[in-house]
PyMOL Python script that loads the backbone (N, CA, C, O; Angstrom):
from pymol import cmd

cmd.read_pdbstr("""\
ATOM      1  N   UNK A   1       5.053  19.137   1.418  1.00  0.00           N
ATOM      2  CA  UNK A   1       4.484  18.067   2.212  1.00  0.00           C
ATOM      3  C   UNK A   1       4.772  16.739   1.517  1.00  0.00           C
ATOM      4  O   UNK A   1       4.683  16.644   0.293  1.00  0.00           O
ATOM      5  N   UNK A   2       5.113  15.722   2.293  1.00  0.00           N
ATOM      6  CA  UNK A   2       5.387  14.391   1.771  1.00  0.00           C
ATOM      7  C   UNK A   2       4.074  13.724   1.360  1.00  0.00           C
ATOM      8  O   UNK A   2       3.010  14.035   1.895  1.00  0.00           O
ATOM      9  N   UNK A   3       4.169  12.804   0.403  1.00  0.00           N
ATOM     10  CA  UNK A   3       2.997  12.056  -0.030  1.00  0.00           C
ATOM     11  C   UNK A   3       3.256  10.577   0.185  1.00  0.00           C
ATOM     12  O   UNK A   3       4.308  10.063  -0.195  1.00  0.00           O
ATOM     13  N   UNK A   4       2.298   9.895   0.794  1.00  0.00           N
ATOM     14  CA  UNK A   4       2.385   8.458   1.027  1.00  0.00           C
ATOM     15  C   UNK A   4       1.173   7.776   0.412  1.00  0.00           C
ATOM     16  O   UNK A   4       0.052   8.280   0.492  1.00  0.00           O
ATOM     17  N   UNK A   5       1.414   6.623  -0.202  1.00  0.00           N
ATOM     18  CA  UNK A   5       0.325   5.787  -0.693  1.00  0.00           C
ATOM     19  C   UNK A   5       0.512   4.421  -0.055  1.00  0.00           C
ATOM     20  O   UNK A   5       1.565   3.799  -0.199  1.00  0.00           O
ATOM     21  N   UNK A   6      -0.507   3.958   0.647  1.00  0.00           N
ATOM     22  CA  UNK A   6      -0.478   2.654   1.288  1.00  0.00           C
ATOM     23  C   UNK A   6      -1.322   1.717   0.446  1.00  0.00           C
ATOM     24  O   UNK A   6      -2.539   1.880   0.350  1.00  0.00           O
ATOM     25  N   UNK A   7      -0.666   0.724  -0.172  1.00  0.00           N
ATOM     26  CA  UNK A   7      -1.351  -0.258  -1.000  1.00  0.00           C
ATOM     27  C   UNK A   7      -1.588  -1.524  -0.193  1.00  0.00           C
ATOM     28  O   UNK A   7      -0.699  -2.005   0.508  1.00  0.00           O
ATOM     29  N   UNK A   8      -2.810  -2.059  -0.303  1.00  0.00           N
ATOM     30  CA  UNK A   8      -3.100  -3.328   0.352  1.00  0.00           C
ATOM     31  C   UNK A   8      -4.210  -4.045  -0.395  1.00  0.00           C
ATOM     32  O   UNK A   8      -4.814  -3.497  -1.316  1.00  0.00           O
ATOM     33  N   UNK A   9      -4.472  -5.291   0.020  1.00  0.00           N
ATOM     34  CA  UNK A   9      -5.479  -6.100  -0.660  1.00  0.00           C
ATOM     35  C   UNK A   9      -6.627  -6.492   0.259  1.00  0.00           C
ATOM     36  O   UNK A   9      -7.481  -7.292  -0.124  1.00  0.00           O
ATOM     37  N   UNK A  10      -6.655  -5.943   1.457  1.00  0.00           N
ATOM     38  CA  UNK A  10      -7.767  -6.188   2.362  1.00  0.00           C
ATOM     39  C   UNK A  10      -7.614  -7.392   3.276  1.00  0.00           C
ATOM     40  O   UNK A  10      -8.504  -7.667   4.081  1.00  0.00           O
ATOM     41  N   UNK A  11      -6.510  -8.113   3.172  1.00  0.00           N
ATOM     42  CA  UNK A  11      -6.321  -9.270   4.043  1.00  0.00           C
ATOM     43  C   UNK A  11      -6.040  -8.807   5.476  1.00  0.00           C
ATOM     44  O   UNK A  11      -5.791  -7.628   5.729  1.00  0.00           O
ATOM     45  N   UNK A  12      -6.085  -9.748   6.384  1.00  0.00           N
ATOM     46  CA  UNK A  12      -5.877  -9.434   7.807  1.00  0.00           C
ATOM     47  C   UNK A  12      -4.521  -8.785   8.054  1.00  0.00           C
ATOM     48  O   UNK A  12      -4.420  -7.832   8.827  1.00  0.00           O
ATOM     49  N   UNK A  13      -3.468  -9.298   7.395  1.00  0.00           N
ATOM     50  CA  UNK A  13      -2.120  -8.729   7.539  1.00  0.00           C
ATOM     51  C   UNK A  13      -2.116  -7.289   7.043  1.00  0.00           C
ATOM     52  O   UNK A  13      -1.540  -6.409   7.683  1.00  0.00           O
ATOM     53  N   UNK A  14      -2.759  -7.048   5.901  1.00  0.00           N
ATOM     54  CA  UNK A  14      -2.779  -5.709   5.306  1.00  0.00           C
ATOM     55  C   UNK A  14      -3.525  -4.705   6.177  1.00  0.00           C
ATOM     56  O   UNK A  14      -3.059  -3.585   6.388  1.00  0.00           O
ATOM     57  N   UNK A  15      -4.674  -5.112   6.675  1.00  0.00           N
ATOM     58  CA  UNK A  15      -5.487  -4.202   7.495  1.00  0.00           C
ATOM     59  C   UNK A  15      -4.757  -3.858   8.792  1.00  0.00           C
ATOM     60  O   UNK A  15      -4.780  -2.710   9.237  1.00  0.00           O
ATOM     61  N   UNK A  16      -4.119  -4.839   9.387  1.00  0.00           N
ATOM     62  CA  UNK A  16      -3.353  -4.597  10.612  1.00  0.00           C
ATOM     63  C   UNK A  16      -2.199  -3.626  10.339  1.00  0.00           C
ATOM     64  O   UNK A  16      -1.964  -2.698  11.113  1.00  0.00           O
ATOM     65  N   UNK A  17      -1.484  -3.852   9.235  1.00  0.00           N
ATOM     66  CA  UNK A  17      -0.370  -2.967   8.877  1.00  0.00           C
ATOM     67  C   UNK A  17      -0.880  -1.563   8.571  1.00  0.00           C
ATOM     68  O   UNK A  17      -0.246  -0.579   8.950  1.00  0.00           O
ATOM     69  N   UNK A  18      -2.012  -1.461   7.893  1.00  0.00           N
ATOM     70  CA  UNK A  18      -2.580  -0.141   7.591  1.00  0.00           C
ATOM     71  C   UNK A  18      -2.847   0.630   8.870  1.00  0.00           C
ATOM     72  O   UNK A  18      -2.455   1.791   8.991  1.00  0.00           O
ATOM     73  N   UNK A  19      -3.501   0.004   9.810  1.00  0.00           N
ATOM     74  CA  UNK A  19      -3.824   0.681  11.076  1.00  0.00           C
ATOM     75  C   UNK A  19      -2.556   1.176  11.772  1.00  0.00           C
ATOM     76  O   UNK A  19      -2.499   2.308  12.251  1.00  0.00           O
ATOM     77  N   UNK A  20      -1.554   0.321  11.820  1.00  0.00           N
ATOM     78  CA  UNK A  20      -0.337   0.680  12.533  1.00  0.00           C
ATOM     79  C   UNK A  20       0.432   1.787  11.806  1.00  0.00           C
ATOM     80  O   UNK A  20       0.821   2.776  12.427  1.00  0.00           O
ATOM     81  N   UNK A  21       0.649   1.633  10.524  1.00  0.00           N
ATOM     82  CA  UNK A  21       1.467   2.584   9.766  1.00  0.00           C
ATOM     83  C   UNK A  21       0.790   3.943   9.669  1.00  0.00           C
ATOM     84  O   UNK A  21       1.413   4.970   9.938  1.00  0.00           O
ATOM     85  N   UNK A  22      -0.460   3.953   9.291  1.00  0.00           N
ATOM     86  CA  UNK A  22      -1.159   5.227   9.099  1.00  0.00           C
ATOM     87  C   UNK A  22      -1.291   5.989  10.410  1.00  0.00           C
ATOM     88  O   UNK A  22      -1.246   7.219  10.428  1.00  0.00           O
ATOM     89  N   UNK A  23      -1.451   5.265  11.491  1.00  0.00           N
ATOM     90  CA  UNK A  23      -1.551   5.902  12.804  1.00  0.00           C
ATOM     91  C   UNK A  23      -0.288   6.699  13.144  1.00  0.00           C
ATOM     92  O   UNK A  23      -0.363   7.721  13.826  1.00  0.00           O
ATOM     93  N   UNK A  24       0.858   6.238  12.674  1.00  0.00           N
ATOM     94  CA  UNK A  24       2.124   6.876  13.007  1.00  0.00           C
ATOM     95  C   UNK A  24       2.558   7.960  12.036  1.00  0.00           C
ATOM     96  O   UNK A  24       3.528   8.670  12.305  1.00  0.00           O
ATOM     97  N   UNK A  25       1.870   8.104  10.922  1.00  0.00           N
ATOM     98  CA  UNK A  25       2.218   9.168   9.973  1.00  0.00           C
ATOM     99  C   UNK A  25       1.548  10.466  10.405  1.00  0.00           C
ATOM    100  O   UNK A  25       0.334  10.499  10.608  1.00  0.00           O
ATOM    101  N   UNK A  26       2.313  11.513  10.545  1.00  0.00           N
ATOM    102  CA  UNK A  26       1.807  12.809  10.997  1.00  0.00           C
ATOM    103  C   UNK A  26       1.064  13.493   9.851  1.00  0.00           C
ATOM    104  O   UNK A  26       1.685  13.867   8.856  1.00  0.00           O
ATOM    105  N   UNK A  27      -0.249  13.662   9.971  1.00  0.00           N
ATOM    106  CA  UNK A  27      -1.025  14.278   8.883  1.00  0.00           C
ATOM    107  C   UNK A  27      -0.615  15.722   8.591  1.00  0.00           C
ATOM    108  O   UNK A  27      -0.953  16.254   7.533  1.00  0.00           O
ATOM    109  N   UNK A  28       0.100  16.355   9.503  1.00  0.00           N
ATOM    110  CA  UNK A  28       0.592  17.711   9.247  1.00  0.00           C
ATOM    111  C   UNK A  28       1.816  17.692   8.331  1.00  0.00           C
ATOM    112  O   UNK A  28       2.190  18.716   7.760  1.00  0.00           O
ATOM    113  N   UNK A  29       2.435  16.514   8.199  1.00  0.00           N
ATOM    114  CA  UNK A  29       3.639  16.410   7.384  1.00  0.00           C
ATOM    115  C   UNK A  29       3.495  15.473   6.189  1.00  0.00           C
ATOM    116  O   UNK A  29       4.261  15.565   5.230  1.00  0.00           O
ATOM    117  N   UNK A  30       2.508  14.565   6.245  1.00  0.00           N
ATOM    118  CA  UNK A  30       2.359  13.555   5.198  1.00  0.00           C
ATOM    119  C   UNK A  30       0.907  13.459   4.757  1.00  0.00           C
ATOM    120  O   UNK A  30       0.012  13.278   5.583  1.00  0.00           O
ATOM    121  N   UNK A  31       0.674  13.581   3.459  1.00  0.00           N
ATOM    122  CA  UNK A  31      -0.639  13.323   2.885  1.00  0.00           C
ATOM    123  C   UNK A  31      -0.681  11.840   2.555  1.00  0.00           C
ATOM    124  O   UNK A  31       0.123  11.353   1.760  1.00  0.00           O
ATOM    125  N   UNK A  32      -1.613  11.127   3.161  1.00  0.00           N
ATOM    126  CA  UNK A  32      -1.670   9.676   2.995  1.00  0.00           C
ATOM    127  C   UNK A  32      -2.921   9.264   2.241  1.00  0.00           C
ATOM    128  O   UNK A  32      -4.024   9.721   2.539  1.00  0.00           O
ATOM    129  N   UNK A  33      -2.729   8.382   1.249  1.00  0.00           N
ATOM    130  CA  UNK A  33      -3.835   7.805   0.498  1.00  0.00           C
ATOM    131  C   UNK A  33      -3.796   6.295   0.716  1.00  0.00           C
ATOM    132  O   UNK A  33      -2.731   5.680   0.651  1.00  0.00           O
ATOM    133  N   UNK A  34      -4.947   5.709   0.973  1.00  0.00           N
ATOM    134  CA  UNK A  34      -5.069   4.265   1.143  1.00  0.00           C
ATOM    135  C   UNK A  34      -5.673   3.701  -0.136  1.00  0.00           C
ATOM    136  O   UNK A  34      -6.724   4.156  -0.587  1.00  0.00           O
ATOM    137  N   UNK A  35      -5.002   2.703  -0.721  1.00  0.00           N
ATOM    138  CA  UNK A  35      -5.498   2.084  -1.948  1.00  0.00           C
ATOM    139  C   UNK A  35      -5.693   0.590  -1.698  1.00  0.00           C
ATOM    140  O   UNK A  35      -4.732  -0.152  -1.495  1.00  0.00           O
ATOM    141  N   UNK A  36      -6.946   0.169  -1.716  1.00  0.00           N
ATOM    142  CA  UNK A  36      -7.317  -1.239  -1.553  1.00  0.00           C
ATOM    143  C   UNK A  36      -7.357  -1.831  -2.958  1.00  0.00           C
ATOM    144  O   UNK A  36      -8.309  -1.608  -3.706  1.00  0.00           O
ATOM    145  N   UNK A  37      -6.317  -2.586  -3.313  1.00  0.00           N
ATOM    146  CA  UNK A  37      -6.196  -3.099  -4.680  1.00  0.00           C
ATOM    147  C   UNK A  37      -7.243  -4.161  -5.008  1.00  0.00           C
ATOM    148  O   UNK A  37      -7.521  -4.411  -6.181  1.00  0.00           O
ATOM    149  N   UNK A  38      -7.815  -4.776  -4.003  1.00  0.00           N
ATOM    150  CA  UNK A  38      -8.909  -5.717  -4.249  1.00  0.00           C
ATOM    151  C   UNK A  38     -10.155  -5.002  -4.746  1.00  0.00           C
ATOM    152  O   UNK A  38     -10.938  -5.567  -5.510  1.00  0.00           O
ATOM    153  N   UNK A  39     -10.338  -3.766  -4.315  1.00  0.00           N
ATOM    154  CA  UNK A  39     -11.490  -2.957  -4.730  1.00  0.00           C
ATOM    155  C   UNK A  39     -11.146  -1.988  -5.846  1.00  0.00           C
ATOM    156  O   UNK A  39     -12.038  -1.528  -6.559  1.00  0.00           O
ATOM    157  N   UNK A  40      -9.869  -1.671  -6.010  1.00  0.00           N
ATOM    158  CA  UNK A  40      -9.416  -0.710  -7.025  1.00  0.00           C
ATOM    159  C   UNK A  40      -8.366  -1.377  -7.917  1.00  0.00           C
ATOM    160  O   UNK A  40      -7.238  -0.896  -8.030  1.00  0.00           O
ATOM    161  N   UNK A  41      -8.748  -2.483  -8.544  1.00  0.00           N
ATOM    162  CA  UNK A  41      -7.793  -3.265  -9.330  1.00  0.00           C
ATOM    163  C   UNK A  41      -7.200  -2.481 -10.498  1.00  0.00           C
ATOM    164  O   UNK A  41      -6.131  -2.837 -10.993  1.00  0.00           O
ATOM    165  N   UNK A  42      -7.864  -1.433 -10.940  1.00  0.00           N
ATOM    166  CA  UNK A  42      -7.326  -0.603 -12.028  1.00  0.00           C
ATOM    167  C   UNK A  42      -6.034   0.095 -11.605  1.00  0.00           C
ATOM    168  O   UNK A  42      -5.308   0.614 -12.453  1.00  0.00           O
ATOM    169  N   UNK A  43      -5.744   0.113 -10.321  1.00  0.00           N
ATOM    170  CA  UNK A  43      -4.543   0.795  -9.829  1.00  0.00           C
ATOM    171  C   UNK A  43      -3.364  -0.151  -9.588  1.00  0.00           C
ATOM    172  O   UNK A  43      -2.321   0.272  -9.088  1.00  0.00           O
ATOM    173  N   UNK A  44      -3.525  -1.421  -9.940  1.00  0.00           N
ATOM    174  CA  UNK A  44      -2.429  -2.380  -9.783  1.00  0.00           C
ATOM    175  C   UNK A  44      -1.235  -1.957 -10.624  1.00  0.00           C
ATOM    176  O   UNK A  44      -0.099  -2.035 -10.156  1.00  0.00           O
ATOM    177  N   UNK A  45      -1.463  -1.515 -11.847  1.00  0.00           N
ATOM    178  CA  UNK A  45      -0.373  -1.062 -12.710  1.00  0.00           C
ATOM    179  C   UNK A  45       0.390   0.096 -12.093  1.00  0.00           C
ATOM    180  O   UNK A  45       1.616   0.155 -12.190  1.00  0.00           O
ATOM    181  N   UNK A  46      -0.318   1.009 -11.467  1.00  0.00           N
ATOM    182  CA  UNK A  46       0.305   2.144 -10.768  1.00  0.00           C
ATOM    183  C   UNK A  46       1.202   1.649  -9.639  1.00  0.00           C
ATOM    184  O   UNK A  46       2.320   2.133  -9.461  1.00  0.00           O
ATOM    185  N   UNK A  47       0.694   0.668  -8.871  1.00  0.00           N
ATOM    186  CA  UNK A  47       1.480   0.104  -7.780  1.00  0.00           C
ATOM    187  C   UNK A  47       2.745  -0.555  -8.324  1.00  0.00           C
ATOM    188  O   UNK A  47       3.833  -0.359  -7.782  1.00  0.00           O
ATOM    189  N   UNK A  48       2.604  -1.332  -9.390  1.00  0.00           N
ATOM    190  CA  UNK A  48       3.764  -1.986 -10.006  1.00  0.00           C
ATOM    191  C   UNK A  48       4.774  -0.958 -10.501  1.00  0.00           C
ATOM    192  O   UNK A  48       5.978  -1.119 -10.302  1.00  0.00           O
ATOM    193  N   UNK A  49       4.287   0.088 -11.140  1.00  0.00           N
ATOM    194  CA  UNK A  49       5.178   1.136 -11.658  1.00  0.00           C
ATOM    195  C   UNK A  49       5.920   1.842 -10.525  1.00  0.00           C
ATOM    196  O   UNK A  49       7.011   2.373 -10.732  1.00  0.00           O
ATOM    197  N   UNK A  50       5.338   1.848  -9.343  1.00  0.00           N
ATOM    198  CA  UNK A  50       5.982   2.461  -8.176  1.00  0.00           C
ATOM    199  C   UNK A  50       7.004   1.533  -7.533  1.00  0.00           C
ATOM    200  O   UNK A  50       7.758   1.946  -6.652  1.00  0.00           O
ATOM    201  N   UNK A  51       7.030   0.269  -7.978  1.00  0.00           N
ATOM    202  CA  UNK A  51       7.982  -0.689  -7.426  1.00  0.00           C
ATOM    203  C   UNK A  51       7.394  -1.669  -6.433  1.00  0.00           C
ATOM    204  O   UNK A  51       8.123  -2.470  -5.847  1.00  0.00           O
ATOM    205  N   UNK A  52       6.091  -1.618  -6.236  1.00  0.00           N
ATOM    206  CA  UNK A  52       5.436  -2.526  -5.306  1.00  0.00           C
ATOM    207  C   UNK A  52       5.386  -3.925  -5.923  1.00  0.00           C
ATOM    208  O   UNK A  52       4.946  -4.085  -7.062  1.00  0.00           O
ATOM    209  N   UNK A  53       5.833  -4.937  -5.177  1.00  0.00           N
ATOM    210  CA  UNK A  53       5.774  -6.317  -5.651  1.00  0.00           C
ATOM    211  C   UNK A  53       4.898  -7.193  -4.753  1.00  0.00           C
ATOM    212  O   UNK A  53       4.499  -8.290  -5.142  1.00  0.00           O
ATOM    213  N   UNK A  54       4.606  -6.698  -3.554  1.00  0.00           N
ATOM    214  CA  UNK A  54       3.708  -7.411  -2.653  1.00  0.00           C
ATOM    215  C   UNK A  54       3.038  -6.384  -1.751  1.00  0.00           C
ATOM    216  O   UNK A  54       3.514  -5.262  -1.579  1.00  0.00           O
ATOM    217  N   UNK A  55       1.918  -6.809  -1.185  1.00  0.00           N
ATOM    218  CA  UNK A  55       1.196  -5.929  -0.270  1.00  0.00           C
ATOM    219  C   UNK A  55       1.132  -6.596   1.095  1.00  0.00           C
ATOM    220  O   UNK A  55       1.132  -7.824   1.183  1.00  0.00           O
ATOM    221  N   UNK A  56       1.079  -5.819   2.141  1.00  0.00           N
ATOM    222  CA  UNK A  56       0.979  -4.370   2.205  1.00  0.00           C
ATOM    223  C   UNK A  56       2.310  -3.694   1.893  1.00  0.00           C
ATOM    224  O   UNK A  56       3.385  -4.220   2.178  1.00  0.00           O
ATOM    225  N   UNK A  57       2.198  -2.514   1.300  1.00  0.00           N
ATOM    226  CA  UNK A  57       3.391  -1.729   0.979  1.00  0.00           C
ATOM    227  C   UNK A  57       3.053  -0.249   1.090  1.00  0.00           C
ATOM    228  O   UNK A  57       1.934   0.178   0.805  1.00  0.00           O
ATOM    229  N   UNK A  58       4.037   0.510   1.505  1.00  0.00           N
ATOM    230  CA  UNK A  58       3.902   1.954   1.618  1.00  0.00           C
ATOM    231  C   UNK A  58       4.882   2.589   0.642  1.00  0.00           C
ATOM    232  O   UNK A  58       6.073   2.280   0.647  1.00  0.00           O
ATOM    233  N   UNK A  59       4.365   3.477  -0.192  1.00  0.00           N
ATOM    234  CA  UNK A  59       5.235   4.254  -1.078  1.00  0.00           C
ATOM    235  C   UNK A  59       5.252   5.665  -0.514  1.00  0.00           C
ATOM    236  O   UNK A  59       4.233   6.356  -0.491  1.00  0.00           O
ATOM    237  N   UNK A  60       6.422   6.076  -0.062  1.00  0.00           N
ATOM    238  CA  UNK A  60       6.578   7.378   0.576  1.00  0.00           C
ATOM    239  C   UNK A  60       7.560   8.196  -0.238  1.00  0.00           C
ATOM    240  O   UNK A  60       8.747   7.875  -0.298  1.00  0.00           O
ATOM    241  N   UNK A  61       7.066   9.249  -0.864  1.00  0.00           N
ATOM    242  CA  UNK A  61       7.880  10.097  -1.738  1.00  0.00           C
ATOM    243  C   UNK A  61       8.681   9.281  -2.755  1.00  0.00           C
ATOM    244  O   UNK A  61       9.861   9.541  -2.990  1.00  0.00           O
ATOM    245  N   UNK A  62       8.018   8.294  -3.348  1.00  0.00           N
ATOM    246  CA  UNK A  62       8.624   7.494  -4.403  1.00  0.00           C
ATOM    247  C   UNK A  62       9.446   6.311  -3.938  1.00  0.00           C
ATOM    248  O   UNK A  62       9.907   5.527  -4.767  1.00  0.00           O
ATOM    249  N   UNK A  63       9.645   6.156  -2.646  1.00  0.00           N
ATOM    250  CA  UNK A  63      10.416   5.037  -2.092  1.00  0.00           C
ATOM    251  C   UNK A  63       9.453   3.978  -1.572  1.00  0.00           C
ATOM    252  O   UNK A  63       8.544   4.291  -0.804  1.00  0.00           O
ATOM    253  N   UNK A  64       9.647   2.721  -1.988  1.00  0.00           N
ATOM    254  CA  UNK A  64       8.751   1.634  -1.584  1.00  0.00           C
ATOM    255  C   UNK A  64       9.259   0.967  -0.313  1.00  0.00           C
ATOM    256  O   UNK A  64      10.443   0.656  -0.181  1.00  0.00           O
ATOM    257  N   UNK A  65       8.337   0.756   0.613  1.00  0.00           N
ATOM    258  CA  UNK A  65       8.627   0.027   1.841  1.00  0.00           C
ATOM    259  C   UNK A  65       7.645  -1.143   1.916  1.00  0.00           C
ATOM    260  O   UNK A  65       6.455  -0.952   2.164  1.00  0.00           O
ATOM    261  N   UNK A  66       8.158  -2.350   1.700  1.00  0.00           N
ATOM    262  CA  UNK A  66       7.331  -3.542   1.832  1.00  0.00           C
ATOM    263  C   UNK A  66       7.286  -3.892   3.313  1.00  0.00           C
ATOM    264  O   UNK A  66       8.315  -4.184   3.923  1.00  0.00           O
ATOM    265  N   UNK A  67       6.103  -3.859   3.879  1.00  0.00           N
ATOM    266  CA  UNK A  67       5.951  -3.935   5.322  1.00  0.00           C
ATOM    267  C   UNK A  67       5.920  -5.370   5.833  1.00  0.00           C
ATOM    268  O   UNK A  67       6.589  -5.692   6.815  1.00  0.00           O
ATOM    269  N   UNK A  68       5.184  -6.195   5.207  1.00  0.00           N
ATOM    270  CA  UNK A  68       5.030  -7.578   5.613  1.00  0.00           C
ATOM    271  C   UNK A  68       4.529  -8.299   4.376  1.00  0.00           C
ATOM    272  O   UNK A  68       4.018  -7.657   3.458  1.00  0.00           O
ATOM    273  N   UNK A  69       4.659  -9.601   4.329  1.00  0.00           N
ATOM    274  CA  UNK A  69       4.201 -10.301   3.137  1.00  0.00           C
ATOM    275  C   UNK A  69       2.785 -10.795   3.343  1.00  0.00           C
ATOM    276  O   UNK A  69       2.552 -11.766   4.063  1.00  0.00           O
ATOM    277  N   UNK A  70       1.841 -10.121   2.707  1.00  0.00           N
ATOM    278  CA  UNK A  70       0.439 -10.525   2.746  1.00  0.00           C
ATOM    279  C   UNK A  70       0.081 -11.272   1.472  1.00  0.00           C
ATOM    280  O   UNK A  70      -0.512 -12.349   1.521  1.00  0.00           O
ATOM    281  N   UNK A  71       0.447 -10.687   0.317  1.00  0.00           N
ATOM    282  CA  UNK A  71       0.167 -11.284  -0.988  1.00  0.00           C
ATOM    283  C   UNK A  71       1.028 -10.620  -2.038  1.00  0.00           C
ATOM    284  O   UNK A  71       1.337  -9.432  -1.945  1.00  0.00           O
ATOM    285  N   UNK A  72       1.414 -11.393  -3.040  1.00  0.00           N
ATOM    286  CA  UNK A  72       2.144 -10.803  -4.167  1.00  0.00           C
ATOM    287  C   UNK A  72       1.142 -10.072  -5.056  1.00  0.00           C
ATOM    288  O   UNK A  72      -0.054 -10.358  -5.010  1.00  0.00           O
ATOM    289  N   UNK A  73       1.620  -9.140  -5.857  1.00  0.00           N
ATOM    290  CA  UNK A  73       0.713  -8.466  -6.785  1.00  0.00           C
ATOM    291  C   UNK A  73       0.174  -9.447  -7.808  1.00  0.00           C
ATOM    292  O   UNK A  73      -0.939  -9.267  -8.303  1.00  0.00           O
ATOM    293  N   UNK A  74       0.936 -10.482  -8.136  1.00  0.00           N
ATOM    294  CA  UNK A  74       0.436 -11.519  -9.046  1.00  0.00           C
ATOM    295  C   UNK A  74      -0.783 -12.206  -8.459  1.00  0.00           C
ATOM    296  O   UNK A  74      -1.741 -12.487  -9.179  1.00  0.00           O
ATOM    297  N   UNK A  75      -0.762 -12.482  -7.152  1.00  0.00           N
ATOM    298  CA  UNK A  75      -1.919 -13.076  -6.494  1.00  0.00           C
ATOM    299  C   UNK A  75      -3.105 -12.116  -6.470  1.00  0.00           C
ATOM    300  O   UNK A  75      -4.252 -12.529  -6.640  1.00  0.00           O
ATOM    301  N   UNK A  76      -2.822 -10.848  -6.260  1.00  0.00           N
ATOM    302  CA  UNK A  76      -3.888  -9.840  -6.230  1.00  0.00           C
ATOM    303  C   UNK A  76      -4.546  -9.744  -7.605  1.00  0.00           C
ATOM    304  O   UNK A  76      -5.765  -9.602  -7.701  1.00  0.00           O
ATOM    305  N   UNK A  77      -3.749  -9.820  -8.662  1.00  0.00           N
ATOM    306  CA  UNK A  77      -4.295  -9.761 -10.029  1.00  0.00           C
ATOM    307  C   UNK A  77      -5.267 -10.911 -10.292  1.00  0.00           C
ATOM    308  O   UNK A  77      -6.272 -10.738 -10.980  1.00  0.00           O
ATOM    309  N   UNK A  78      -4.960 -12.077  -9.742  1.00  0.00           N
ATOM    310  CA  UNK A  78      -5.815 -13.255  -9.938  1.00  0.00           C
ATOM    311  C   UNK A  78      -7.124 -13.144  -9.168  1.00  0.00           C
ATOM    312  O   UNK A  78      -8.146 -13.725  -9.532  1.00  0.00           O
ATOM    313  N   UNK A  79      -7.045 -12.366  -8.080  1.00  0.00           N
ATOM    314  CA  UNK A  79      -8.002 -12.165  -7.128  1.00  0.00           C
ATOM    315  C   UNK A  79      -9.377 -12.278  -7.052  1.00  0.00           C
ATOM    316  O   UNK A  79      -9.961 -12.009  -6.003  1.00  0.00           O
TER     317      UNK A  79
END
""", "prot")
cmd.dss("prot")
cmd.show_as("cartoon", "prot")
cmd.util.cbc("prot")
cmd.orient("prot")
C-alpha cells in the first residue's frame, strides 16, 4: 500500500488543498496522514528531510508534490 503525508500550516490555501487532495486519494490504495505543521512544529525537520520547501505539499511514496504556495517552511518555523 502507498503512503502519503500531506503537510500544511493551517492557512486557507492549505486547508482547501487538503480537502481536495485527500478526497481523491483512494483509502484502499493509499494510507494518508495529515500533518499540520503549525500544531506539530516538531515535524518540520521531517518535512524538510522529505524535500518539502513550502506548504501545502504531499509526499507520496517519497516523492514531493508542492501543490500551491501557501507558505515557505521558513515562514512556518517563525510561526
